[in-house]
N, C-alpha and C positions, 0 to 999 in steps of 0.2 A: 826199180827198187826202190823201197819207200824211203823218205828221209826222216831224220831224226825229228822234225815237227810234226809228219803224220804218224810215226811211231807215238809219240806223246798224246797227240789229239786222240789216238783210239783208244790208249791206255786210261786216259783222264775221265772218257765219256763211256767207254763200256767195260774197261776193266779187263779188256782182251790184249793179248801180244801174240800176232800173226807175222809169220816170214815167209817169203818166198824164196830169198837167197841170203846169204851172207849181208850183214849189214856193213857197209863201209864207215870206218871211224868217221864222225862228223869233224869239220872244221872247227877250231878252237871258237872262233866268234862267228856269230850269225845272228844279225838282229833282229831277224823274224822269229827264230826260235827263241833267243832272250826276252824278248816282249811277250811270246806266249808262255813261258815258264813265268814271268813275273805277274802276268794277270793270275795264273793259277796260284803263285804265291800269296798274292793279296787276298786272295778268297780263303786260303788255307790258313793264313796269319790271323783272321778274324777268330779262328777259334782258339786262340793263346792268348789267357787273359795278360794285364800288363802292360807297360810301357811298349810302343809300336817297335816291330822289329824291321829292320830296313832289308830288303832283299839283296843279296849278292850273288851275281851271276855266274863267277867262277864255280864255287862248288856244285850250285845248281845243274851247271852244264857237266860236271865232270860224274854228278850222280845220274844224269839222264843218258849219259854215254855208258857208265857203270851198268847200269840195269838193261840198257837195251844188248851190251856184248854179254852179259851173263846169262841172259836167255837165251842168247843164240848159241852158247856152248852148253846149256841145258840140253837143246835137242840135236846139236851137233856134236856127236860123242867121240868122232874120230879127228878131232883136232889136235896138235900138237901141246905138249904141255905148255912149252915155251911161249905159245901163243896166246893161250888162256892167261897165264901170268902176266903177261904183256896188257893186255886187253881189259882184262878185270881187276884193276887197279884204280882208286880214288883219289890218290897224291896226299899231300901232307894234312895233317890231322888239325880239326878246326881250331878256332881260337876266339871267335866271336858269336854271338847270339845269331847273329846275320848268315854266318857259315854254318851254323848247327842245323836251323830251321831251314835254311834254303836247299841244303842239302836232303834233310829229311823229307822233303814233299816229295821225293824219288827214291830215296833210301829205304823208306818206310815199307817199300814192296820186297825188299831185298830177303828179309828173313821166308818169306813163303818159298821163294827162288832157292834159298838154303834148305829148305825142308824138303824140297822136291829133288835138290842135287843129292841129299844124303840119303834118299829113297833109292836112287839109281846105283851110287857107287859111294859110300862113307868116306872112304880114303882117298877120294879124286882130289885132282888139283883144284877144281872148280871148289868144292867144298872148303878147301884151306883158303882159297882167296876171299871167298865170302865171309867165312869167319875172321880172318885177319882184320879184314876192311871195317867189319861191323863191330871189331872191339875199340878201331880207332874212331869209329864215328858213335859214341854210346847211344845219343838220343834216338838213333834208329835201332842200334845193336841190341838195345835192351827189350827189342821184341822178339828176339829169336833165341832160339835153345842152345844158348852156349854157356858153359860152367866156367869157362876161364873167365878171370876179370878184364874188365874194360883196360885196354893200353893207355888211353885218354881219359883222365879223372872226369867223371860226371858233373862238373862245377860250372854251370851255364852262366854265371853273372846275369841271370834274368829270372825273377820270381815265377813268372809264366812257365818257362822252359823247365825249372826246376819241378814245378806242378805236373806238366804233361809228363816228364820222366818217371816220377813217382806214380803216378797214376798207372802209367804203364807197368811198371815194376810189381803194382799190389796184385796184377794178374798172374804172378809166376813167383815161384820161391828160387830165387838165385842170389845167394848172400853174397857171392864176389861182386856181383854190381851194385850193392847197396852204396848209397852216397856219404858223406862225412859231414858233423856239425849239423845246420839247419835242414840240409837236404834229408839227413836221417831223422831228424825229427818230425819234419813233413811228411814223410813216409811211414813212419809210426803212426802219425795221427791218422793217416788215411785207412791204414790198416784195422786200427781199431774202429773207427766210422763203418768199414764195412762188415767188422764182424759184429758190431752193434746193430747193424740194420735188420727190420723184421723180414722173413722170408718171404718172398713174392706168394700170392694166394694162389693155390692149386684148383683148376679148373673141376668142378664137379660132373655128374652126369648130365649129358647134353650140352657140355660147355659152360654151365652155368658156375659162378663163383661162390 
């Protein structure tokens, strides 16, 4: 049976999720897995401008297990609803920039799982669990096609995370997910820049531009 570390290593290196059997929930703390997640986080955090964000192991581990279990239930369709609800659960809502970004390292993959789950069964418990958790973790949830407003306000107390959220929101029209105050002003500026940008040149005959 693949360990959580093996699951993560394959996901980050190839983008693939493969199961041979049902994954057993990982222990709450594993030094090897935490160190691996921290290394991946350090690379990921470099893409976020502003003050450095500290890694938070607890939400990172929760998100890793959340994605692993959700992916399993996506392919194993005969599991009891109670099992799905118990295992596809992120826990408390984020309160710090470190919690938001540490979870997003893995939770950014959840919208793709949600899309596939909806295609199989729109009213399934897996769909409901993915939606409800993504609404509590808005930095990742904004990537999903969810019309209902986030339960956790998209107020990240970090300029770089506010920018990342706004950039993600410019790719879709979701009024209920729009932030307030300075976050909304940032979103409006990004949308204006996007509209004012010249269109990309189209290739001519033979691929010439």
